[in-house]
C-alpha positions as CSV (number, residue, x, y, z in Angstrom):
1,M,-3.4,25.3,-9.5
2,S,-5.9,28.0,-10.0
3,S,-5.9,30.9,-7.5
4,N,-9.7,30.5,-7.3
5,I,-9.4,27.2,-5.5
6,V,-9.8,27.5,-1.7
7,W,-9.4,24.7,0.8
8,H,-12.6,24.1,2.9
9,N,-12.3,22.5,6.3
10,H,-14.8,19.9,7.3
11,K,-17.1,20.4,10.3
12,V,-16.5,16.8,11.3
13,T,-12.7,16.2,11.8
14,R,-10.8,13.1,10.8
15,A,-10.2,12.4,14.5
16,E,-13.9,12.4,15.2
17,R,-14.6,10.1,12.2
18,A,-11.9,7.7,13.4
19,E,-13.2,7.7,17.0
20,N,-16.6,6.6,15.7
21,K,-14.9,3.7,14.1
22,H,-12.8,2.8,17.2
23,Q,-9.5,2.9,15.3
24,R,-6.9,5.4,14.1
25,P,-6.5,6.2,10.4
26,C,-3.4,5.0,8.6
27,L,-2.0,3.8,5.3
28,L,-0.3,0.5,5.0
29,W,1.8,0.8,1.8
30,F,2.7,-2.7,0.5
31,T,5.7,-2.4,-1.8
32,G,7.7,-5.1,-3.5
33,L,8.4,-7.0,-6.8
34,S,5.6,-8.5,-8.9
35,G,4.8,-11.9,-7.3
36,S,6.2,-10.9,-3.9
37,G,2.8,-11.3,-2.2
38,K,1.6,-7.7,-2.0
39,S,-2.0,-8.2,-3.1
40,T,-2.3,-11.6,-1.4
41,I,-1.2,-10.3,2.0
42,A,-3.1,-7.0,1.7
43,N,-6.3,-8.8,0.8
44,A,-5.8,-11.3,3.7
45,L,-5.2,-8.5,6.1
46,D,-8.2,-6.6,4.8
47,V,-10.4,-9.6,5.5
48,A,-8.9,-10.2,8.9
49,L,-9.5,-6.5,10.0
50,H,-13.0,-6.5,8.5
51,Q,-13.9,-9.6,10.5
52,R,-12.7,-7.9,13.7
53,G,-15.0,-5.0,13.0
54,Y,-12.5,-2.4,11.7
55,H,-13.2,-0.1,8.8
56,T,-10.8,-0.5,5.9
57,F,-10.4,0.0,2.1
58,L,-8.0,-1.8,-0.2
59,L,-6.4,-0.1,-3.2
60,D,-4.8,-2.6,-5.7
61,G,-2.5,-1.6,-8.5
62,D,-4.3,-3.4,-11.3
63,N,-7.7,-2.3,-10.2
64,V,-6.8,1.3,-10.0
65,R,-5.4,1.2,-13.5
66,H,-8.8,0.0,-14.7
67,G,-10.4,3.3,-13.6
68,L,-8.7,6.2,-11.9
69,N,-5.4,5.8,-13.6
70,K,-6.4,4.1,-16.9
71,D,-4.9,7.0,-18.8
72,L,-1.4,6.3,-17.5
73,G,1.2,4.0,-19.0
74,F,4.4,2.7,-17.5
75,S,6.9,5.4,-18.4
76,D,8.9,6.8,-15.5
77,E,6.7,9.9,-15.6
78,D,3.4,8.0,-15.6
79,R,4.6,5.7,-12.8
80,V,5.3,8.8,-10.7
81,E,1.9,10.2,-11.5
82,N,0.3,6.8,-10.7
83,I,1.8,6.8,-7.2
84,R,1.0,10.5,-6.7
85,R,-2.7,10.0,-7.4
86,I,-2.8,6.9,-5.2
87,G,-1.2,8.9,-2.3
88,E,-3.8,11.6,-2.6
89,V,-6.7,9.2,-2.8
90,S,-5.3,7.3,0.2
91,K,-5.1,10.6,2.1
92,L,-8.8,11.3,1.5
93,F,-9.7,7.8,2.7
94,T,-7.7,8.3,5.9
95,D,-9.3,11.7,6.4
96,A,-12.6,9.7,6.5
97,G,-11.1,7.7,9.4
98,L,-10.3,4.5,7.4
99,I,-7.4,2.1,7.6
100,V,-6.2,2.0,4.0
101,L,-4.2,-0.8,2.4
102,S,-2.4,-0.2,-0.9
103,A,-0.6,-2.8,-3.0
104,F,1.7,-1.3,-5.6
105,I,5.2,-2.2,-6.8
106,S,6.2,1.5,-6.3
107,P,9.8,0.7,-7.1
108,F,11.3,4.2,-6.5
109,T,12.3,5.5,-3.0
110,S,11.4,9.1,-4.0
111,D,7.8,8.1,-4.9
112,R,7.3,6.3,-1.6
113,R,8.8,9.3,0.2
114,M,6.4,11.6,-1.6
115,V,3.4,9.6,-0.3
116,R,4.8,9.3,3.2
117,N,5.2,13.1,3.4
118,L,1.4,13.5,2.8
119,F,0.7,11.8,6.2
120,P,1.2,12.8,9.9
121,A,4.0,10.9,11.6
122,G,3.1,7.3,12.4
123,E,0.2,7.1,9.9
124,F,2.3,5.8,6.9
125,V,3.3,2.2,7.4
126,E,5.7,0.9,4.7
127,V,5.3,-2.8,4.4
128,F,8.2,-4.2,2.3
129,M,7.5,-7.5,0.8
130,D,11.1,-8.7,0.9
131,T,10.6,-11.8,-1.1
132,P,13.6,-12.9,-3.2
133,L,13.4,-12.3,-7.0
134,A,14.0,-16.0,-7.6
135,T,10.8,-16.8,-5.7
136,C,8.8,-14.1,-7.4
137,E,10.0,-15.3,-10.8
138,E,9.2,-18.9,-9.9
139,R,5.7,-18.0,-9.0
140,D,5.2,-15.6,-12.0
141,P,1.4,-15.6,-11.5
142,K,0.8,-13.4,-14.6
143,G,3.5,-14.8,-16.8
144,L,5.2,-11.4,-16.8
145,Y,8.7,-12.4,-15.9
146,E,8.8,-14.9,-18.7
147,K,7.7,-12.2,-21.1
148,A,10.2,-9.8,-19.7
149,R,13.0,-12.3,-20.0
150,A,12.0,-12.9,-23.6
151,G,12.1,-9.1,-24.3
152,K,8.3,-8.9,-24.9
153,I,7.9,-6.5,-22.0
154,K,10.3,-3.6,-21.6
155,H,11.1,-1.7,-18.4
156,F,9.9,-4.5,-16.2
157,T,10.8,-4.0,-12.5
158,G,13.4,-6.5,-11.3
159,I,14.5,-7.5,-14.8
160,D,15.5,-4.4,-16.9
161,S,14.1,-1.7,-14.5
162,P,15.4,-1.2,-11.0
163,Y,13.6,-1.8,-7.7
164,E,14.9,0.4,-4.9
165,A,14.3,-1.6,-1.8
166,P,13.2,0.3,1.4
167,E,16.1,0.8,3.8
168,R,14.0,1.2,7.0
169,P,10.4,-0.1,6.4
170,E,8.1,-0.2,9.3
171,V,7.4,-3.9,8.5
172,R,9.4,-6.4,6.5
173,L,7.8,-9.7,5.3
174,D,9.2,-12.5,3.2
175,T,6.5,-14.8,1.8
176,S,9.1,-17.4,0.7
177,S,9.5,-18.3,4.4
178,M,6.3,-16.9,6.0
179,S,2.8,-18.2,5.5
180,V,-0.2,-15.8,4.7
181,D,-1.4,-16.3,8.3
182,D,2.1,-15.5,9.7
183,C,2.2,-12.3,7.7
184,V,-1.3,-11.2,8.8
185,D,-0.6,-12.0,12.5
186,H,2.6,-10.0,12.3
187,L,0.8,-7.0,10.7
188,I,-2.0,-7.1,13.2
189,G,0.5,-7.3,16.0
190,Y,2.2,-4.2,14.6
191,L,-1.1,-2.3,14.4
192,L,-1.9,-3.2,18.0
193,Q,1.5,-2.2,19.2
194,R,1.3,1.2,17.6
195,E,-2.2,1.6,18.8
196,L,-3.7,2.1,15.4
197,I,-6.2,-0.6,16.3
198,F,-7.3,-1.7,19.7
199,E,-7.8,-5.2,21.0
200,S,-11.0,-4.2,22.9
201,G,-12.4,-2.4,19.9
202,Q,-12.3,0.9,21.8
203,A,-10.0,3.7,20.9
204,G,-8.0,5.3,23.6
């Protein structure tokens, strides 16, 4: 980093921005295997929060790779950089007072810890999509598992590349036994319990 770069504090604080939105900023980090339900549940929660009047933004793995991270591949180094950039962007959005939802496989514990360390205590919510591999592979919405099993895709998470499951996630969901509505209700309950959102729409 250049020595000529200086951090500038904003006149409007993140707390003031969040207060205007009647919520507390946070990042819900959906992690899990391909097909585990990350994007589906993140999108459903995004809709549910929007309908309740909360201010959110959803970052999806595929979408980000079409723009911000289109220069990155799937090597270990590029995967780390992909997550690092998403963490920094998510931090900017929470500084704007938003509730951010991100849906990325993010298979490595060290990468998820790197993002967690960007946030104040309580603002990083790890949502582990603890859906069995067999269920994910049976769904195979993009046909990726079939290609990986056939050797057409190398370093595919869950097949020939490891997924390091979170040991103590804030929220654990299994879409093989929970419906979309069940998952959304569980997440909203968690956000209310932690006072990241407020039933009355008024921040305390």
